[in-house]
mmCIF file of the N, C-alpha and C atoms, coordinates in Angstrom:
data_MODEL
# 
_entry.id   MODEL 
# 
loop_
_atom_site.group_PDB 
_atom_site.id 
_atom_site.type_symbol 
_atom_site.label_atom_id 
_atom_site.label_alt_id 
_atom_site.label_comp_id 
_atom_site.label_asym_id 
_atom_site.label_entity_id 
_atom_site.label_seq_id 
_atom_site.pdbx_PDB_ins_code 
_atom_site.Cartn_x 
_atom_site.Cartn_y 
_atom_site.Cartn_z 
_atom_site.occupancy 
_atom_site.B_iso_or_equiv 
_atom_site.pdbx_formal_charge 
_atom_site.auth_seq_id 
_atom_site.auth_comp_id 
_atom_site.auth_asym_id 
_atom_site.auth_atom_id 
_atom_site.pdbx_PDB_model_num 
ATOM 1   N N  . MET A 1 1  ? 98.334 6.269   311.842 1.00 0.00 ? 1  MET A N  1 
ATOM 2   C CA . MET A 1 1  ? 98.992 5.630   310.701 1.00 0.00 ? 1  MET A CA 1 
ATOM 3   C C  . MET A 1 1  ? 98.298 4.301   310.377 1.00 0.00 ? 1  MET A C  1 
ATOM 4   N N  . ARG A 1 2  ? 98.196 3.441   311.375 1.00 0.00 ? 2  ARG A N  1 
ATOM 5   C CA . ARG A 1 2  ? 97.566 2.141   311.166 1.00 0.00 ? 2  ARG A CA 1 
ATOM 6   C C  . ARG A 1 2  ? 96.096 2.305   310.804 1.00 0.00 ? 2  ARG A C  1 
ATOM 7   N N  . LEU A 1 3  ? 95.464 3.276   311.412 1.00 0.00 ? 3  LEU A N  1 
ATOM 8   C CA . LEU A 1 3  ? 94.044 3.537   311.160 1.00 0.00 ? 3  LEU A CA 1 
ATOM 9   C C  . LEU A 1 3  ? 93.832 3.932   309.695 1.00 0.00 ? 3  LEU A C  1 
ATOM 10  N N  . MET A 1 4  ? 94.724 4.744   309.185 1.00 0.00 ? 4  MET A N  1 
ATOM 11  C CA . MET A 1 4  ? 94.634 5.174   307.785 1.00 0.00 ? 4  MET A CA 1 
ATOM 12  C C  . MET A 1 4  ? 94.716 3.968   306.850 1.00 0.00 ? 4  MET A C  1 
ATOM 13  N N  . LEU A 1 5  ? 95.637 3.073   307.157 1.00 0.00 ? 5  LEU A N  1 
ATOM 14  C CA . LEU A 1 5  ? 95.832 1.878   306.345 1.00 0.00 ? 5  LEU A CA 1 
ATOM 15  C C  . LEU A 1 5  ? 94.574 1.018   306.362 1.00 0.00 ? 5  LEU A C  1 
ATOM 16  N N  . LEU A 1 6  ? 94.010 0.861   307.537 1.00 0.00 ? 6  LEU A N  1 
ATOM 17  C CA . LEU A 1 6  ? 92.794 0.060   307.701 1.00 0.00 ? 6  LEU A CA 1 
ATOM 18  C C  . LEU A 1 6  ? 91.647 0.682   306.910 1.00 0.00 ? 6  LEU A C  1 
ATOM 19  N N  . ASN A 1 7  ? 91.553 1.994   306.971 1.00 0.00 ? 7  ASN A N  1 
ATOM 20  C CA . ASN A 1 7  ? 90.507 2.721   306.258 1.00 0.00 ? 7  ASN A CA 1 
ATOM 21  C C  . ASN A 1 7  ? 90.638 2.496   304.751 1.00 0.00 ? 7  ASN A C  1 
ATOM 22  N N  . LYS A 1 8  ? 91.862 2.556   304.269 1.00 0.00 ? 8  LYS A N  1 
ATOM 23  C CA . LYS A 1 8  ? 92.130 2.351   302.846 1.00 0.00 ? 8  LYS A CA 1 
ATOM 24  C C  . LYS A 1 8  ? 91.721 0.942   302.435 1.00 0.00 ? 8  LYS A C  1 
ATOM 25  N N  . LEU A 1 9  ? 92.071 -0.019  303.265 1.00 0.00 ? 9  LEU A N  1 
ATOM 26  C CA . LEU A 1 9  ? 91.749 -1.421  302.999 1.00 0.00 ? 9  LEU A CA 1 
ATOM 27  C C  . LEU A 1 9  ? 90.240 -1.617  302.937 1.00 0.00 ? 9  LEU A C  1 
ATOM 28  N N  . MET A 1 10 ? 89.536 -1.011  303.868 1.00 0.00 ? 10 MET A N  1 
ATOM 29  C CA . MET A 1 10 ? 88.075 -1.108  303.902 1.00 0.00 ? 10 MET A CA 1 
ATOM 30  C C  . MET A 1 10 ? 87.465 -0.579  302.606 1.00 0.00 ? 10 MET A C  1 
ATOM 31  N N  . HIS A 1 11 ? 87.991 0.550   302.147 1.00 0.00 ? 11 HIS A N  1 
ATOM 32  C CA . HIS A 1 11 ? 87.473 1.142   300.914 1.00 0.00 ? 11 HIS A CA 1 
ATOM 33  C C  . HIS A 1 11 ? 87.711 0.219   299.722 1.00 0.00 ? 11 HIS A C  1 
ATOM 34  N N  . GLN A 1 12 ? 88.872 -0.399  299.681 1.00 0.00 ? 12 GLN A N  1 
ATOM 35  C CA . GLN A 1 12 ? 89.182 -1.322  298.582 1.00 0.00 ? 12 GLN A CA 1 
ATOM 36  C C  . GLN A 1 12 ? 88.255 -2.524  298.611 1.00 0.00 ? 12 GLN A C  1 
ATOM 37  N N  . ILE A 1 13 ? 88.013 -3.049  299.804 1.00 0.00 ? 13 ILE A N  1 
ATOM 38  C CA . ILE A 1 13 ? 87.124 -4.209  299.955 1.00 0.00 ? 13 ILE A CA 1 
ATOM 39  C C  . ILE A 1 13 ? 85.713 -3.851  299.502 1.00 0.00 ? 13 ILE A C  1 
ATOM 40  N N  . MET A 1 14 ? 85.232 -2.702  299.923 1.00 0.00 ? 14 MET A N  1 
ATOM 41  C CA . MET A 1 14 ? 83.892 -2.249  299.532 1.00 0.00 ? 14 MET A CA 1 
ATOM 42  C C  . MET A 1 14 ? 83.803 -2.137  298.007 1.00 0.00 ? 14 MET A C  1 
ATOM 43  N N  . PHE A 1 15 ? 84.845 -1.561  297.419 1.00 0.00 ? 15 PHE A N  1 
ATOM 44  C CA . PHE A 1 15 ? 84.896 -1.364  295.973 1.00 0.00 ? 15 PHE A CA 1 
ATOM 45  C C  . PHE A 1 15 ? 84.829 -2.708  295.241 1.00 0.00 ? 15 PHE A C  1 
ATOM 46  N N  . VAL A 1 16 ? 85.630 -3.666  295.695 1.00 0.00 ? 16 VAL A N  1 
ATOM 47  C CA . VAL A 1 16 ? 85.664 -4.996  295.075 1.00 0.00 ? 16 VAL A CA 1 
ATOM 48  C C  . VAL A 1 16 ? 84.315 -5.694  295.230 1.00 0.00 ? 16 VAL A C  1 
ATOM 49  N N  . MET A 1 17 ? 83.723 -5.579  296.411 1.00 0.00 ? 17 MET A N  1 
ATOM 50  C CA . MET A 1 17 ? 82.419 -6.210  296.661 1.00 0.00 ? 17 MET A CA 1 
ATOM 51  C C  . MET A 1 17 ? 81.368 -5.652  295.708 1.00 0.00 ? 17 MET A C  1 
ATOM 52  N N  . GLU A 1 18 ? 81.412 -4.345  295.501 1.00 0.00 ? 18 GLU A N  1 
ATOM 53  C CA . GLU A 1 18 ? 80.436 -3.706  294.618 1.00 0.00 ? 18 GLU A CA 1 
ATOM 54  C C  . GLU A 1 18 ? 80.609 -4.201  293.180 1.00 0.00 ? 18 GLU A C  1 
ATOM 55  N N  . ILE A 1 19 ? 81.846 -4.304  292.744 1.00 0.00 ? 19 ILE A N  1 
ATOM 56  C CA . ILE A 1 19 ? 82.127 -4.795  291.389 1.00 0.00 ? 19 ILE A CA 1 
ATOM 57  C C  . ILE A 1 19 ? 81.634 -6.229  291.246 1.00 0.00 ? 19 ILE A C  1 
ATOM 58  N N  . ARG A 1 20 ? 81.905 -7.058  292.262 1.00 0.00 ? 20 ARG A N  1 
ATOM 59  C CA . ARG A 1 20 ? 81.473 -8.465  292.216 1.00 0.00 ? 20 ARG A CA 1 
ATOM 60  C C  . ARG A 1 20 ? 79.952 -8.558  292.125 1.00 0.00 ? 20 ARG A C  1 
ATOM 61  N N  . MET A 1 21 ? 79.282 -7.739  292.906 1.00 0.00 ? 21 MET A N  1 
ATOM 62  C CA . MET A 1 21 ? 77.816 -7.750  292.896 1.00 0.00 ? 21 MET A CA 1 
ATOM 63  C C  . MET A 1 21 ? 77.287 -7.373  291.514 1.00 0.00 ? 21 MET A C  1 
ATOM 64  N N  . ARG A 1 22 ? 77.895 -6.357  290.937 1.00 0.00 ? 22 ARG A N  1 
ATOM 65  C CA . ARG A 1 22 ? 77.472 -5.909  289.613 1.00 0.00 ? 22 ARG A CA 1 
ATOM 66  C C  . ARG A 1 22 ? 77.708 -7.007  288.576 1.00 0.00 ? 22 ARG A C  1 
ATOM 67  N N  . GLU A 1 23 ? 78.855 -7.654  288.656 1.00 0.00 ? 23 GLU A N  1 
ATOM 68  C CA . GLU A 1 23 ? 79.178 -8.735  287.721 1.00 0.00 ? 23 GLU A CA 1 
ATOM 69  C C  . GLU A 1 23 ? 78.194 -9.882  287.848 1.00 0.00 ? 23 GLU A C  1 
ATOM 70  N N  . SER A 1 24 ? 77.864 -10.245 289.069 1.00 0.00 ? 24 SER A N  1 
ATOM 71  C CA . SER A 1 24 ? 76.928 -11.358 289.274 1.00 0.00 ? 24 SER A CA 1 
ATOM 72  C C  . SER A 1 24 ? 75.536 -10.994 288.766 1.00 0.00 ? 24 SER A C  1 
ATOM 73  N N  . GLN A 1 25 ? 75.153 -9.731  288.911 1.00 0.00 ? 25 GLN A N  1 
ATOM 74  C CA . GLN A 1 25 ? 73.849 -9.285  288.414 1.00 0.00 ? 25 GLN A CA 1 
ATOM 75  C C  . GLN A 1 25 ? 73.823 -9.363  286.889 1.00 0.00 ? 25 GLN A C  1 
ATOM 76  N N  . ILE A 1 26 ? 74.916 -8.969  286.260 1.00 0.00 ? 26 ILE A N  1 
ATOM 77  C CA . ILE A 1 26 ? 75.011 -9.025  284.798 1.00 0.00 ? 26 ILE A CA 1 
ATOM 78  C C  . ILE A 1 26 ? 74.942 -10.481 284.343 1.00 0.00 ? 26 ILE A C  1 
ATOM 79  N N  . LEU A 1 27 ? 75.636 -11.367 285.047 1.00 0.00 ? 27 LEU A N  1 
ATOM 80  C CA . LEU A 1 27 ? 75.614 -12.797 284.719 1.00 0.00 ? 27 LEU A CA 1 
ATOM 81  C C  . LEU A 1 27 ? 74.205 -13.348 284.833 1.00 0.00 ? 27 LEU A C  1 
ATOM 82  N N  . LEU A 1 28 ? 73.529 -13.006 285.909 1.00 0.00 ? 28 LEU A N  1 
ATOM 83  C CA . LEU A 1 28 ? 72.154 -13.465 286.117 1.00 0.00 ? 28 LEU A CA 1 
ATOM 84  C C  . LEU A 1 28 ? 71.251 -12.959 285.000 1.00 0.00 ? 28 LEU A C  1 
ATOM 85  N N  . PHE A 1 29 ? 71.441 -11.718 284.631 1.00 0.00 ? 29 PHE A N  1 
ATOM 86  C CA . PHE A 1 29 ? 70.647 -11.111 283.570 1.00 0.00 ? 29 PHE A CA 1 
ATOM 87  C C  . PHE A 1 29 ? 70.844 -11.861 282.252 1.00 0.00 ? 29 PHE A C  1 
ATOM 88  N N  . LYS A 1 30 ? 72.093 -12.182 281.938 1.00 0.00 ? 30 LYS A N  1 
ATOM 89  C CA . LYS A 1 30 ? 72.396 -12.917 280.705 1.00 0.00 ? 30 LYS A CA 1 
ATOM 90  C C  . LYS A 1 30 ? 71.757 -14.300 280.732 1.00 0.00 ? 30 LYS A C  1 
ATOM 91  N N  . ILE A 1 31 ? 71.843 -14.964 281.873 1.00 0.00 ? 31 ILE A N  1 
ATOM 92  C CA . ILE A 1 31 ? 71.257 -16.308 282.010 1.00 0.00 ? 31 ILE A CA 1 
ATOM 93  C C  . ILE A 1 31 ? 69.741 -16.234 281.815 1.00 0.00 ? 31 ILE A C  1 
ATOM 94  N N  . GLU A 1 32 ? 69.129 -15.238 282.400 1.00 0.00 ? 32 GLU A N  1 
ATOM 95  C CA . GLU A 1 32 ? 67.675 -15.065 282.263 1.00 0.00 ? 32 GLU A CA 1 
ATOM 96  C C  . GLU A 1 32 ? 67.293 -14.814 280.805 1.00 0.00 ? 32 GLU A C  1 
ATOM 97  N N  . ASN A 1 33 ? 68.098 -14.066 280.106 1.00 0.00 ? 33 ASN A N  1 
ATOM 98  C CA . ASN A 1 33 ? 67.806 -13.743 278.708 1.00 0.00 ? 33 ASN A CA 1 
ATOM 99  C C  . ASN A 1 33 ? 67.957 -14.943 277.785 1.00 0.00 ? 33 ASN A C  1 
ATOM 100 N N  . HIS A 1 34 ? 68.771 -15.900 278.178 1.00 0.00 ? 34 HIS A N  1 
ATOM 101 C CA . HIS A 1 34 ? 69.002 -17.076 277.335 1.00 0.00 ? 34 HIS A CA 1 
ATOM 102 C C  . HIS A 1 34 ? 67.824 -18.039 277.335 1.00 0.00 ? 34 HIS A C  1 
ATOM 103 N N  . LYS A 1 35 ? 67.002 -17.975 278.340 1.00 0.00 ? 35 LYS A N  1 
ATOM 104 C CA . LYS A 1 35 ? 65.872 -18.911 278.451 1.00 0.00 ? 35 LYS A CA 1 
ATOM 105 C C  . LYS A 1 35 ? 64.822 -18.657 277.380 1.00 0.00 ? 35 LYS A C  1 
# 
């Protein structure tokens, strides 16, 4: 039971990290284009 919960949490964290990385890459891209 607890293991399942932990697994779910890990997946959510991974998902959020991936979204953050993508957002930061898009931000960097926009900044580079403005120069």
